[in-house]
N, C-alpha and C positions, 0 to 999 in steps of 0.2 A: 893817736888814740890808745887809750887803756885797753890793755888786752888780759890782764889778771886782776881781780880783787887786791885792793891795798889794805894794810893791817896797821893798827896801834894798838898798843897795850896798856891796861889798867892793871896795876899790880906787877907780878912776876911771871907771869903766865909765858910760855914759848908757844906760838902757832905753827904746825906743820902743813904742807900741802894737802889738800884735800877736794875730792871731787865736786863738791856743794858749792866751792868757792868760784868755780868757773861755770856755774850753771846760769843760764838764763835767769835775768831777775837779779841775780847776786853779783855776776861777774863785772867787774869795772867800779864797784861800788866799796865803799870803806866798809871793813869789817873789824870791830874793836873786840880784841881778846881781853876775857875779864879772868885775872889768875882766880885760882881756888881759894886762897886764904886772903887776899886785899881786894878784889874786885867783885862787886856784885852788881846786878842791873841798876839798884837801887844808887850805888857809887856812880853808874855810867849817867844815870839820868843827872845826878848833881853836878857832875863834871860838863855834862853839856851845857847846862844853864850857867855855869861860871865861864865856860869860853864862848857861851853865844848869847850875851846880855840883851841882845836884841830880840830874842825869842818872843814872840808874841801872840803864838797861837798854839794849840794843844799839839802834842806830837806821841809816838807810839815808839817802843822798842822792841824789836823782834831778835828774841834770842834764838839763833840757829842750832845752839846745841841741844835746847829742850827738844826741837822737832827731831832731832838725829836720835837723842834718847827715847822719845816716843817712838819711832819707827823700829828701834832695837825691841823695846818691849812688846809693841805688836808682833815682829816677828818670832820672838820667843814664847809668847802666849797663845796665838793664834797663827800658828805656822801654816796651815792649809788654806788660809783666807787670804785672798788677793786684796789688798787696799786699794779702793778707787775713791780717792779724796773727793770731798762734795764741795764743789768750788762754789756754791750758793753762800758756806758758812763765811768764808773770807778769801777773796779774789786777789789777795796781796800778791805781786808777780814774784817777790822774793821768796815768800811761803811757797808759792806752787814751783818755782824753779828747783828750790830744795827738797821738795819731796819727789819731784821729777827725777833728780840726780840720786835719790835714795832708791828709786825703784817703783814709787808709786804710779798707780794709772788714776784716771779721772772721771766723777760722775759730774756730768754736766746736765744743765735743764733748759738751756736756752741756745739760740743762734750765736749769742754774744759770749755765753760761756766757752763754747766750743771754739770760738775764733780765738779767744784770748789763751786757750790751752795749745792750740795748733801754731801759735805765734811764739810760744815758747820752744818750739822744735820737739813737741810730743807728736808721736804719730798717731794716725786716727785709731789703730787698733787698740790703743790703750785709753780709749774713751767710750763710757756707756752713756747714752743719751737717756737718763734717768727721769723722765718726766711722761706720766701717763696720757697727758693731754696736751699735745701740741699744735701750733698753727701749721697750715699747710706750707708755708713760706719757709719755715724752718725746719720741716721735714725733706723738702726739696734742697736745702742747703746741706743738710747733713749727707742726702745722698751724692750730692755733687763734691763734697771732700770726703767721702769714704766712711763715715761713721755709721755703721752697719750694725749696732746693737741699740735697742730700744725697747722700752716697756709700754704696756697697754693694759686697760682694764676696761675697755666698752668695744661694743660692735662699730661705733662711729669711727673708733680710732683706727681700727681693723680696716675701714674702708679708705681712709685717708691713706693710711701708710700703702696699701695695695694699688692705690693711684700712683702715688709719687716716689716710692721708695720701695719696689717690691722684692728687692734682694735683701732687705733687711731683716736680721734675725730679730727674733721677738721674745721678751720675757713677759709671762703675764705676772702682772702686780696684783697679789691678794692680800685682803684685810687681816690681819692677824687675829686668831681666834681669841687671845686673852687681851684683855685691857691692862696694860703696862702701867699706868698710872703716871706716864710720862707727862712733864710740862705742857708739851706742844703734841697732842695725838694727832698723827696724820691720818688714821684711820677714818676720821670723821669725812675726809675728803677724798682718799684714794683707796683703790684696792676692790677686787671683784669679791663679793659675798660667795660663800660655799655652794649655795644653789646657782650661783651664775657661772661656775667655772665650766661645767662640761659643754655647755651652750658657746661661752666664748672660744673654747679650744677648738670645736668642731668648725666654728664659724672661721677662724683663722687658716685651721686646714682646707676648708672648702675654697678659700681664697687664694689657695698655692702660697700661703706664707709658713715660715719656717720657725715654729715656735719652739725655742731651745733650751726652755728652763723657765724658772719661778723667781720673782722677786717680792719682797715683804719689806715693810719698816715699822717697828714696834713704837717708834714715836722719838721726839727729841728730848734731852734733857732730863735725865734719870729714869727713874720708874723701876718695875719689879723686872729684874732680867731673866726671870723665869720665862717670861714670854719669849723669850729667844727659842727656848725649846719646844714651845708649843707651835710656834710658828714654822719650825724645821718640821715639825710632824706633819704640819698641814702641806708643807710643800712636798712632802713626800707622797702626799695623798693626791696631789694634782699630777705626779708623776706616774702614778699608778692610773689615773683617769684618762690621762694621754694615751698610754700603753693599750687600755681597753679600747679606745677609740681607733687603734690602728695608726698612730702617730708615730714619726720619726723618734727615736730615743732621745729623750733629754739629756742635754748634759752640763746645764749650769744653774747654781741656786745663788741669788742675790740677797744677803741676810741684812741689806740695809744699812742704817746707820744707829744712832742714839747710844752711841760710845761717849763715855767720859774718862780721862785719865783718873789714876789714883785706884782707889780699893774698888769703885764701881767697876772700874774695867776688869779687873782681875775675876769679881763676880759674872759679869757680863761672859767673859771669855771662857769662865768654866761652864756655863748653861750651853753656850755654842759649840762647845768642843764634845760636850754629852750629847747633845743633841745629834750632832753630824755623825757621831759614833754610832749612836741607837739606831738613826734611820738611813744612814748612806753609806755605812763601813761597807757595804757588799756591790756598792755601785763603783763600777771600775769607770776611770776618765771623767769624772765629774769635776768641774771647775765651780769653786766657792770663792764669791767675791763679797765685800763689804764696802760700805759707803760712810767710812768714818770722816766727819767735818770737823765738829766740836773737840774730839778726841786730840786731835794734830794742832788745832788753832788756839784753843783757849788759853791755856797756859803759856804759850809761847810770847804772847805779847803784854805789854806793860804800858799803861795810859799815864802820861804826865798832863795836868791841866792847871792853869794859872787863876789864882784866885784876881777878878777884876772888880770885885764889889763887896760893900761890908754894910752891913746895919746891926747894932745891938740893941735888944729889947729886953732889958733886964738882965736875967741870967741866960738868956737864950741869944746865941750868935746866929745871924744870918749872912750867908755868902754866896757870891754870884762868881761862877767859874765860866772858862771861855768853851766847854764843852756841855753837852747836856741831852736831854730826853730826843731832841731832832737830830742828835750827831750820834756819836757812838754809845750814849746810854739808851738809845732806843730799845736796846736789848732788855732793858727793865719792863717795857710796855708789851713787845712783841715776842719775846723770848723768856718772859717770866723769870728773868735773872735777879739776883740782889748782888749788888755791887758793894765792893768796900774800899776805903781808901786810907792813906798815910800821909801825914803831913810832911813836907820836905823844906829844910831851911826857912823854917817859920820865924817870924820876927821876934815872937814872945821869947825867943832862947835861941839867939843866933849863934852862939858858941857849939851849940849841939844840933846839927843839922837833921836828926832824927826827932827832935823835940820829945825826948823821953824824960819821964819824971818831973811833968809839968802839970799845972791843973787842967783839969778838961771843962768842958762846958757842952751841954745839950745845944746841937747844932743843927742846922737846915742849910743844905746845899742846893742851891738853883742853878740851872742851866741859863744860857745867855739871851735867849729868846724872849717876846714879851708875852707869850703865853703861861699863865699860871701852872698848866700842866707840867711845864719844864722844871720839875722837881726831882732831883737825883737821890738827895737823902733827907729824912727827917729824923730829929731826935738822936742824932749821931754823936757820939763822944768825941770832940776834938779839941787840942789846946786852942787858945786864942789865935786867931791869924789875922794878918792885914795883906791889904791889897799888894800884888805882885807876889805873894808867897805862892807855892805851889802845893797841890794834892797829886799823889801818885796812886794808881787804881791798878792794882793786878789782875790777872787771869781775864783780859778786855780782849781775846782774839775771836771770838765765837758770835757770829750775827751782831755785830758793832756796827763799825763803818760800812759794812757790805748792804745795811739798809738802811743807811743814815740818809738825811736830806739836806736842802738847802736853804729851808725854811729861815725867813728874815735875814736872808745874806749870809747866814753862818754854814760855810760849806765844809762837808767832810773831806772835800778833794784838797782841802788846805790841810789837814793832817799828815804831817811828814812822817817817814819811817826810817829808824836809824837801826842798824844793823850790829848785833853783838855775838859773841860766841863765849860761853861761860865755862869756866874751869877747864881750859885745855892742858892736857898732859901729854909731854913729849913721846911720841911714838904711838899713843892713841888713835891719832887720825889715820896714820898710815895702815894699821893693822885692821882698822875696822871695816875698811871695804875692799 
């Protein structure tokens, strides 16, 4: 039996022991160290293709160092906000295990997600059941395994919880007062309106349920980060309404998700911190949690997909690849994402695996299914490719395989994950934890 992760190195990097390598979902798997100067995820993908010429399906590379860096960035910029990773974004066990080892808790929205997180050794008190509308059987399951915090936004949900999980602590999900302009506006489906809040609080209180706080979500995929500040102000108002109703003092604010990495995160963190300082600085013992999904998952995953077909029409190149809209690329439809790609080892210039400084053509990239909707890219500039060349898609970790299908017999479960750890530095890992 393998008791530790094993390692190989691309470049000259040295990898030290790290708790994440013994985490469930990582332990026992090969993790490839990528040196700072000589090894990149791109190089790793190229080496995999050379080592495994039989590769005949798309695959992803999960760079664990990216996840570590994002957790460091979260802790630095949102030190008072405990991350509860949104499992729905990407339930990859290696990602979940890494996040658990780094101290993250988890936002689960179903029985299956709770089961998955518990199977990785995470304790129930590190799970929030963040779904305002749950089936009764799922509520009963949460009660049976000790998941004791959930969200609600209706009287009907109060009655279900009172019947099947009366010891559960509740967070009132409110609709944010400001439209953030996010690509996926969740306020259309969830969240109590301002005028509904007193009645919902009173109904929960009269049902002998303990409402411990407020949750909100400004929407997924960008948007105006000032919406966090306005939503935190609205949460404070709910605290005041509960106090006037004679309810027990609330103690938790769940600021939801909607975070991306990069400059958008810096802006979001600024408005979150400003809002918390303005409205909750005098509240002692308040626990603030967030539900980042895209923030941790998106940039940590890189997808490689093989060219399986080609057609030339004048100056336009048309390619078919072995992943598409019904697989990882469903994010184009359901998450309003724009994907990008780069050629790898293209036959038009085999001496240069990155195909630089070659003529490019307006290209269309189709997915593998028989549906004409399965179109990944149009009017995209690429060098001329041949069948069995590869395209590499960065930032493919958020709402990709998690919401893919088995349409036409092309299954996202066939997409294998390879683990890497980029830019390891001697002593870095030992001092990090």
